[in-house]
N, CA, C and O atoms as CSV, one atom per row, in Angstrom:
chain,resi,resn,atom,element,x,y,z
A,1,MET,N,N,0.815,-1.184,0.000
A,1,MET,CA,C,0.000,0.000,0.000
A,1,MET,C,C,0.865,1.257,0.000
A,1,MET,O,O,0.541,2.243,-0.661
A,2,ARG,N,N,1.955,1.212,0.737
A,2,ARG,CA,C,2.857,2.361,0.803
A,2,ARG,C,C,3.479,2.626,-0.567
A,2,ARG,O,O,3.680,3.779,-0.947
A,3,LEU,N,N,3.781,1.564,-1.306
A,3,LEU,CA,C,4.355,1.707,-2.639
A,3,LEU,C,C,3.368,2.396,-3.588
A,3,LEU,O,O,3.755,3.244,-4.392
A,4,ILE,N,N,2.099,2.021,-3.484
A,4,ILE,CA,C,1.076,2.637,-4.342
A,4,ILE,C,C,0.952,4.118,-4.029
A,4,ILE,O,O,0.851,4.934,-4.945
A,5,ARG,N,N,0.959,4.482,-2.745
A,5,ARG,CA,C,0.891,5.899,-2.361
A,5,ARG,C,C,2.094,6.672,-2.879
A,5,ARG,O,O,1.953,7.793,-3.369
A,6,THR,N,N,3.258,6.086,-2.774
A,6,THR,CA,C,4.468,6.757,-3.247
A,6,THR,C,C,4.418,6.952,-4.756
A,6,THR,O,O,4.751,8.026,-5.257
A,7,LEU,N,N,4.006,5.927,-5.475
A,7,LEU,CA,C,3.895,6.052,-6.937
A,7,LEU,C,C,2.850,7.093,-7.334
A,7,LEU,O,O,3.074,7.865,-8.267
A,8,ALA,N,N,1.726,7.125,-6.646
A,8,ALA,CA,C,0.697,8.122,-6.937
A,8,ALA,C,C,1.217,9.530,-6.663
A,8,ALA,O,O,0.974,10.444,-7.451
A,9,ALA,N,N,1.924,9.709,-5.563
A,9,ALA,CA,C,2.489,11.024,-5.240
A,9,ALA,C,C,3.500,11.457,-6.297
A,9,ALA,O,O,3.511,12.618,-6.707
A,10,LEU,N,N,4.339,10.543,-6.736
A,10,LEU,CA,C,5.323,10.880,-7.774
A,10,LEU,C,C,4.647,11.217,-9.102
A,10,LEU,O,O,5.096,12.114,-9.815
A,11,CYS,N,N,3.569,10.504,-9.438
A,11,CYS,CA,C,2.827,10.811,-10.670
A,11,CYS,C,C,2.223,12.198,-10.604
A,11,CYS,O,O,2.318,12.958,-11.568
A,12,PHE,N,N,1.603,12.544,-9.485
A,12,PHE,CA,C,1.011,13.873,-9.359
A,12,PHE,C,C,2.077,14.962,-9.334
A,12,PHE,O,O,1.851,16.054,-9.855
A,13,LEU,N,N,3.220,14.687,-8.744
A,13,LEU,CA,C,4.320,15.651,-8.759
A,13,LEU,C,C,4.802,15.882,-10.179
A,13,LEU,O,O,5.041,17.022,-10.578
A,14,ALA,N,N,4.945,14.813,-10.943
A,14,ALA,CA,C,5.360,14.944,-12.340
A,14,ALA,C,C,4.326,15.712,-13.155
A,14,ALA,O,O,4.683,16.561,-13.972
A,15,LEU,N,N,3.041,15.416,-12.935
A,15,LEU,CA,C,1.991,16.150,-13.637
A,15,LEU,C,C,2.013,17.636,-13.277
A,15,LEU,O,O,1.809,18.485,-14.145
A,16,GLY,N,N,2.255,17.949,-12.033
A,16,GLY,CA,C,2.353,19.348,-11.609
A,16,GLY,C,C,3.518,20.060,-12.266
A,16,GLY,O,O,3.394,21.213,-12.678
A,17,LEU,N,N,4.647,19.381,-12.365
A,17,LEU,CA,C,5.812,19.977,-13.023
A,17,LEU,C,C,5.553,20.214,-14.506
A,17,LEU,O,O,5.921,21.260,-15.042
A,18,VAL,N,N,4.924,19.254,-15.169
A,18,VAL,CA,C,4.592,19.415,-16.587
A,18,VAL,C,C,3.588,20.551,-16.763
A,18,VAL,O,O,3.718,21.364,-17.678
A,19,PHE,N,N,2.586,20.606,-15.884
A,19,PHE,CA,C,1.585,21.664,-15.938
A,19,PHE,C,C,2.237,23.037,-15.796
A,19,PHE,O,O,1.918,23.958,-16.549
A,20,GLY,N,N,3.139,23.176,-14.844
A,20,GLY,CA,C,3.833,24.449,-14.651
A,20,GLY,C,C,4.741,24.806,-15.817
A,20,GLY,O,O,4.865,25.978,-16.171
A,21,ALA,N,N,5.375,23.805,-16.414
A,21,ALA,CA,C,6.282,24.066,-17.527
A,21,ALA,C,C,5.534,24.449,-18.804
A,21,ALA,O,O,6.042,25.229,-19.609
A,22,LEU,N,N,4.330,23.902,-18.992
A,22,LEU,CA,C,3.568,24.192,-20.208
A,22,LEU,C,C,2.828,25.527,-20.141
A,22,LEU,O,O,2.455,26.064,-21.184
A,23,ASN,N,N,2.609,26.069,-18.965
A,23,ASN,CA,C,1.850,27.309,-18.795
A,23,ASN,C,C,2.776,28.412,-18.287
A,23,ASN,O,O,2.755,28.765,-17.108
A,24,THR,N,N,3.586,28.947,-19.196
A,24,THR,CA,C,4.592,29.950,-18.811
A,24,THR,C,C,4.148,31.378,-19.080
A,24,THR,O,O,4.930,32.307,-18.879
A,25,GLN,N,N,2.906,31.582,-19.532
A,25,GLN,CA,C,2.441,32.939,-19.800
A,25,GLN,C,C,2.392,33.730,-18.491
A,25,GLN,O,O,2.082,33.188,-17.430
A,26,ARG,N,N,2.704,35.019,-18.592
A,26,ARG,CA,C,2.644,35.894,-17.423
A,26,ARG,C,C,1.209,36.362,-17.236
A,26,ARG,O,O,0.553,36.762,-18.197
A,27,VAL,N,N,0.719,36.313,-15.999
A,27,VAL,CA,C,-0.636,36.753,-15.692
A,27,VAL,C,C,-0.608,37.628,-14.449
A,27,VAL,O,O,0.317,37.559,-13.639
A,28,ALA,N,N,-1.640,38.453,-14.316
A,28,ALA,CA,C,-1.834,39.259,-13.108
A,28,ALA,C,C,-3.180,38.885,-12.511
A,28,ALA,O,O,-4.196,38.890,-13.205
A,29,VAL,N,N,-3.187,38.558,-11.218
A,29,VAL,CA,C,-4.408,38.183,-10.521
A,29,VAL,C,C,-4.693,39.260,-9.485
A,29,VAL,O,O,-3.863,39.544,-8.622
A,30,ASP,N,N,-5.886,39.861,-9.582
A,30,ASP,CA,C,-6.288,40.910,-8.648
A,30,ASP,C,C,-7.014,40.274,-7.473
A,30,ASP,O,O,-8.086,39.695,-7.646
A,31,LEU,N,N,-6.441,40.377,-6.283
A,31,LEU,CA,C,-7.035,39.790,-5.084
A,31,LEU,C,C,-7.909,40.779,-4.325
A,31,LEU,O,O,-8.428,40.452,-3.258
A,32,GLY,N,N,-8.076,41.965,-4.856
A,32,GLY,CA,C,-8.869,42.984,-4.189
A,32,GLY,C,C,-8.018,43.928,-3.371
A,32,GLY,O,O,-8.212,45.143,-3.427
A,33,PHE,N,N,-7.095,43.402,-2.624
A,33,PHE,CA,C,-6.204,44.237,-1.820
A,33,PHE,C,C,-4.782,44.248,-2.370
A,33,PHE,O,O,-3.938,45.022,-1.919
A,34,ARG,N,N,-4.528,43.393,-3.333
A,34,ARG,CA,C,-3.195,43.311,-3.928
A,34,ARG,C,C,-3.286,42.619,-5.277
A,34,ARG,O,O,-4.152,41.771,-5.494
A,35,VAL,N,N,-2.395,42.983,-6.174
A,35,VAL,CA,C,-2.309,42.325,-7.474
A,35,VAL,C,C,-1.063,41.440,-7.463
A,35,VAL,O,O,0.041,41.900,-7.169
A,36,VAL,N,N,-1.261,40.165,-7.787
A,36,VAL,CA,C,-0.157,39.209,-7.805
A,36,VAL,C,C,0.153,38.895,-9.263
A,36,VAL,O,O,-0.740,38.566,-10.043
A,37,GLU,N,N,1.424,39.001,-9.618
A,37,GLU,CA,C,1.854,38.678,-10.973
A,37,GLU,C,C,2.772,37.469,-10.941
A,37,GLU,O,O,3.577,37.313,-10.022
A,38,GLY,N,N,2.648,36.626,-11.935
A,38,GLY,CA,C,3.503,35.452,-12.016
A,38,GLY,C,C,3.127,34.607,-13.215
A,38,GLY,O,O,2.251,34.965,-14.002
A,39,ARG,N,N,3.805,33.483,-13.337
A,39,ARG,CA,C,3.495,32.565,-14.435
A,39,ARG,C,C,2.163,31.884,-14.155
A,39,ARG,O,O,1.824,31.627,-13.000
A,40,LEU,N,N,1.419,31.596,-15.193
A,40,LEU,CA,C,0.080,31.031,-15.072
A,40,LEU,C,C,0.074,29.725,-14.279
A,40,LEU,O,O,-0.749,29.551,-13.380
A,41,GLY,N,N,0.974,28.816,-14.601
A,41,GLY,CA,C,1.022,27.529,-13.907
A,41,GLY,C,C,1.289,27.696,-12.425
A,41,GLY,O,O,0.661,27.034,-11.599
A,42,LEU,N,N,2.223,28.581,-12.082
A,42,LEU,CA,C,2.565,28.804,-10.683
A,42,LEU,C,C,1.412,29.465,-9.934
A,42,LEU,O,O,1.124,29.102,-8.793
A,43,VAL,N,N,0.757,30.427,-10.565
A,43,VAL,CA,C,-0.364,31.112,-9.920
A,43,VAL,C,C,-1.521,30.137,-9.686
A,43,VAL,O,O,-2.132,30.156,-8.617
A,44,LEU,N,N,-1.827,29.294,-10.661
A,44,LEU,CA,C,-2.911,28.319,-10.495
A,44,LEU,C,C,-2.593,27.281,-9.416
A,44,LEU,O,O,-3.460,26.925,-8.618
A,45,LEU,N,N,-1.374,26.808,-9.396
A,45,LEU,CA,C,-0.994,25.838,-8.361
A,45,LEU,C,C,-1.010,26.473,-6.977
A,45,LEU,O,O,-1.407,25.827,-6.007
A,46,ALA,N,N,-0.584,27.730,-6.872
A,46,ALA,CA,C,-0.622,28.433,-5.587
A,46,ALA,C,C,-2.066,28.639,-5.127
A,46,ALA,O,O,-2.370,28.489,-3.944
A,47,ALA,N,N,-2.956,28.982,-6.065
A,47,ALA,CA,C,-4.368,29.150,-5.721
A,47,ALA,C,C,-4.970,27.824,-5.259
A,47,ALA,O,O,-5.754,27.798,-4.310
A,48,LEU,N,N,-4.616,26.737,-5.913
A,48,LEU,CA,C,-5.095,25.417,-5.514
A,48,LEU,C,C,-4.603,25.060,-4.109
A,48,LEU,O,O,-5.372,24.553,-3.292
A,49,LEU,N,N,-3.344,25.319,-3.831
A,49,LEU,CA,C,-2.780,25.042,-2.517
A,49,LEU,C,C,-3.448,25.894,-1.446
A,49,LEU,O,O,-3.763,25.396,-0.365
A,50,ALA,N,N,-3.668,27.174,-1.736
A,50,ALA,CA,C,-4.330,28.063,-0.777
A,50,ALA,C,C,-5.756,27.595,-0.509
A,50,ALA,O,O,-6.210,27.631,0.634
A,51,GLY,N,N,-6.465,27.158,-1.542
A,51,GLY,CA,C,-7.821,26.656,-1.360
A,51,GLY,C,C,-7.859,25.382,-0.533
A,51,GLY,O,O,-8.739,25.216,0.312
A,52,ALA,N,N,-6.918,24.487,-0.767
A,52,ALA,CA,C,-6.856,23.252,0.014
A,52,ALA,C,C,-6.547,23.556,1.478
A,52,ALA,O,O,-7.111,22.931,2.377
A,53,PHE,N,N,-5.663,24.502,1.714
A,53,PHE,CA,C,-5.318,24.906,3.080
A,53,PHE,C,C,-6.524,25.528,3.784
A,53,PHE,O,O,-6.816,25.203,4.935
A,54,ALA,N,N,-7.223,26.428,3.078
A,54,ALA,CA,C,-8.412,27.067,3.656
A,54,ALA,C,C,-9.499,26.028,3.935
A,54,ALA,O,O,-10.159,26.090,4.973
A,55,GLY,N,N,-9.692,25.078,3.025
A,55,GLY,CA,C,-10.666,24.018,3.246
A,55,GLY,C,C,-10.307,23.155,4.443
A,55,GLY,O,O,-11.182,22.754,5.210
A,56,GLY,N,N,-9.030,22.870,4.603
A,56,GLY,CA,C,-8.578,22.101,5.761
A,56,GLY,C,C,-8.832,22.830,7.068
A,56,GLY,O,O,-9.209,22.215,8.066
A,57,LEU,N,N,-8.625,24.144,7.062
A,57,LEU,CA,C,-8.908,24.928,8.266
A,57,LEU,C,C,-10.397,24.919,8.601
A,57,LEU,O,O,-10.774,24.815,9.769
A,58,VAL,N,N,-11.238,25.026,7.582
A,58,VAL,CA,C,-12.684,25.012,7.813
A,58,VAL,C,C,-13.124,23.661,8.374
A,58,VAL,O,O,-13.926,23.614,9.307
A,59,VAL,N,N,-12.614,22.573,7.822
A,59,VAL,CA,C,-12.968,21.240,8.323
A,59,VAL,C,C,-12.468,21.067,9.752
A,59,VAL,O,O,-13.173,20.516,10.597
A,60,THR,N,N,-11.265,21.530,10.021
A,60,THR,CA,C,-10.720,21.418,11.369
A,60,THR,C,C,-11.570,22.195,12.367
A,60,THR,O,O,-11.903,21.684,13.436
A,61,ALA,N,N,-11.922,23.432,12.016
A,61,ALA,CA,C,-12.716,24.256,12.932
A,61,ALA,C,C,-14.141,23.748,13.061
A,61,ALA,O,O,-14.730,23.848,14.138
A,62,GLY,N,N,-14.704,23.210,12.002
A,62,GLY,CA,C,-16.102,22.797,12.033
A,62,GLY,C,C,-16.349,21.382,12.480
A,62,GLY,O,O,-17.448,21.064,12.937
A,63,VAL,N,N,-15.349,20.513,12.360
A,63,VAL,CA,C,-15.571,19.100,12.667
A,63,VAL,C,C,-14.601,18.590,13.733
A,63,VAL,O,O,-15.029,18.025,14.739
A,64,VAL,N,N,-13.328,18.781,13.525
A,64,VAL,CA,C,-12.322,18.163,14.395
A,64,VAL,C,C,-12.355,18.755,15.800
A,64,VAL,O,O,-12.407,18.008,16.777
A,65,TRP,N,N,-12.327,20.069,15.921
A,65,TRP,CA,C,-12.314,20.686,17.250
A,65,TRP,C,C,-13.566,20.364,18.057
A,65,TRP,O,O,-13.448,20.033,19.237
A,66,PRO,N,N,-14.779,20.447,17.462
A,66,PRO,CA,C,-15.954,20.057,18.257
A,66,PRO,C,C,-15.922,18.588,18.693
A,66,PRO,O,O,-16.346,18.262,19.802
A,67,MET,N,N,-15.422,17.708,17.830
A,67,MET,CA,C,-15.338,16.293,18.208
A,67,MET,C,C,-14.335,16.093,19.342
A,67,MET,O,O,-14.572,15.299,20.252
A,68,ARG,N,N,-13.222,16.809,19.284
A,68,ARG,CA,C,-12.238,16.697,20.372
A,68,ARG,C,C,-12.801,17.221,21.683
A,68,ARG,O,O,-12.597,16.618,22.737
A,69,ARG,N,N,-13.522,18.365,21.619
A,69,ARG,CA,C,-14.135,18.909,22.837
A,69,ARG,C,C,-15.112,17.904,23.421
A,69,ARG,O,O,-15.137,17.679,24.632
A,70,ARG,N,N,-15.918,17.299,22.554
A,70,ARG,CA,C,-16.894,16.318,23.022
A,70,ARG,C,C,-16.194,15.111,23.632
A,70,ARG,O,O,-16.624,14.614,24.673
A,71,LEU,N,N,-15.126,14.633,23.008
A,71,LEU,CA,C,-14.381,13.491,23.530
A,71,LEU,C,C,-13.782,13.808,24.889
A,71,LEU,O,O,-13.858,12.994,25.809
A,72,HIS,N,N,-13.183,14.995,25.023
A,72,HIS,CA,C,-12.595,15.378,26.312
A,72,HIS,C,C,-13.676,15.528,27.381
A,72,HIS,O,O,-13.469,15.150,28.534
A,73,ARG,N,N,-14.820,16.076,27.001
A,73,ARG,CA,C,-15.918,16.247,27.942
A,73,ARG,C,C,-16.428,14.878,28.395
A,73,ARG,O,O,-16.704,14.683,29.579
A,74,GLU,N,N,-16.556,13.927,27.463
A,74,GLU,CA,C,-17.037,12.593,27.822
A,74,GLU,C,C,-16.016,11.838,28.667
A,74,GLU,O,O,-16.386,11.122,29.597
A,75,ARG,N,N,-14.754,11.993,28.353
A,75,ARG,CA,C,-13.729,11.322,29.164
A,75,ARG,C,C,-13.666,11.914,30.561
A,75,ARG,O,O,-13.466,11.205,31.547
A,76,GLY,N,N,-13.842,13.226,30.626
A,76,GLY,CA,C,-13.810,13.892,31.931
A,76,GLY,C,C,-14.987,13.503,32.803
A,76,GLY,O,O,-14.850,13.457,34.025
A,77,ALA,N,N,-16.143,13.220,32.211
A,77,ALA,CA,C,-17.337,12.831,32.964
A,77,ALA,C,C,-17.317,11.346,33.306
A,77,ALA,O,O,-18.173,10.878,34.057
A,78,GLY,N,N,-16.366,10.604,32.773
A,78,GLY,CA,C,-16.276,9.173,33.055
A,78,GLY,C,C,-17.330,8.364,32.320
A,78,GLY,O,O,-17.811,7.350,32.825
A,79,ALA,N,N,-17.684,8.812,31.135
A,79,ALA,CA,C,-18.710,8.106,30.352
A,79,ALA,C,C,-18.186,6.744,29.925
A,79,ALA,O,O,-17.061,6.616,29.443
A,80,THR,N,N,-19.018,5.740,30.110
A,80,THR,CA,C,-18.622,4.384,29.731
A,80,THR,C,C,-19.602,3.782,28.739
A,80,THR,O,O,-19.636,2.565,28.553
A,81,SER,N,N,-20.402,4.634,28.098
A,81,SER,CA,C,-21.424,4.101,27.204
A,81,SER,C,C,-20.857,3.590,25.888
A,81,SER,O,O,-21.438,2.689,25.283
A,82,GLY,N,N,-19.742,4.138,25.432
A,82,GLY,CA,C,-19.181,3.740,24.149
A,82,GLY,C,C,-17.889,2.970,24.328
A,82,GLY,O,O,-17.395,2.833,25.447
A,83,PRO,N,N,-17.339,2.466,23.236
A,83,PRO,CA,C,-16.074,1.733,23.338
A,83,PRO,C,C,-14.934,2.685,23.692
A,83,PRO,O,O,-14.934,3.850,23.296
A,84,ASP,N,N,-13.976,2.173,24.436
A,84,ASP,CA,C,-12.844,3.021,24.794
A,84,ASP,C,C,-11.812,3.035,23.672
A,84,ASP,O,O,-11.911,2.271,22.712
A,85,ALA,N,N,-10.836,3.899,23.804
A,85,ALA,CA,C,-9.842,4.095,22.738
A,85,ALA,C,C,-9.033,2.823,22.486
A,85,ALA,O,O,-8.714,2.516,21.337
A,86,GLN,N,N,-8.699,2.084,23.540
A,86,GLN,CA,C,-7.910,0.859,23.353
A,86,GLN,C,C,-8.718,-0.190,22.604
A,86,GLN,O,O,-8.172,-0.908,21.767
A,87,ASP,N,N,-10.003,-0.287,22.890
A,87,ASP,CA,C,-10.864,-1.234,22.187
A,87,ASP,C,C,-10.939,-0.885,20.701
A,87,ASP,O,O,-10.876,-1.774,19.852
A,88,LEU,N,N,-11.075,0.410,20.381
A,88,LEU,CA,C,-11.106,0.843,18.980
A,88,LEU,C,C,-9.770,0.586,18.299
A,88,LEU,O,O,-9.729,0.175,17.139
A,89,ALA,N,N,-8.682,0.826,19.013
A,89,ALA,CA,C,-7.347,0.603,18.423
A,89,ALA,C,C,-7.126,-0.875,18.122
A,89,ALA,O,O,-6.482,-1.215,17.129
A,90,ASP,N,N,-7.652,-1.752,18.964
A,90,ASP,CA,C,-7.504,-3.191,18.722
A,90,ASP,C,C,-8.269,-3.640,17.485
A,90,ASP,O,O,-7.866,-4.599,16.826
A,91,ARG,N,N,-9.372,-2.958,17.159
A,91,ARG,CA,C,-10.185,-3.326,16.009
A,91,ARG,C,C,-9.663,-2.779,14.708
A,91,ARG,O,O,-10.040,-3.275,13.647
A,92,MET,N,N,-8.803,-1.767,14.745
A,92,MET,CA,C,-8.306,-1.130,13.520
A,92,MET,C,C,-7.317,-2.063,12.817
A,92,MET,O,O,-6.519,-2.731,13.475
A,93,PRO,N,N,-7.371,-2.109,11.481
A,93,PRO,CA,C,-6.385,-2.928,10.748
A,93,PRO,C,C,-5.002,-2.303,10.856
A,93,PRO,O,O,-4.858,-1.082,10.795
A,94,HIS,N,N,-4.009,-3.126,11.012
A,94,HIS,CA,C,-2.630,-2.637,11.126
A,94,HIS,C,C,-2.035,-2.446,9.758
A,94,HIS,O,O,-2.275,-3.246,8.853
A,95,ARG,N,N,-1.252,-1.384,9.595
A,95,ARG,CA,C,-0.627,-1.091,8.294
A,95,ARG,C,C,0.847,-1.299,8.373
A,95,ARG,O,O,1.552,-1.104,7.382
């Protein structure tokens, strides 16, 4: 499985390099508060990275933090209604 992930990552890296090399036109992107100039491929890849980062922050703030707060609150109250962490870890497939 690790080999497949590594090969997929290398393929996407190669595709990104080809994409950046084929799109060398200079562009200006107006962000409202600043104008960014650069090569088209680099600007598009940077926008994609910024969007992925912003999406990750939204998911973290909207899902991960509330789940952690709930888990800490349940552990602090001594809740025993659900499976404990060791029981869940024993059921997970090992990689």
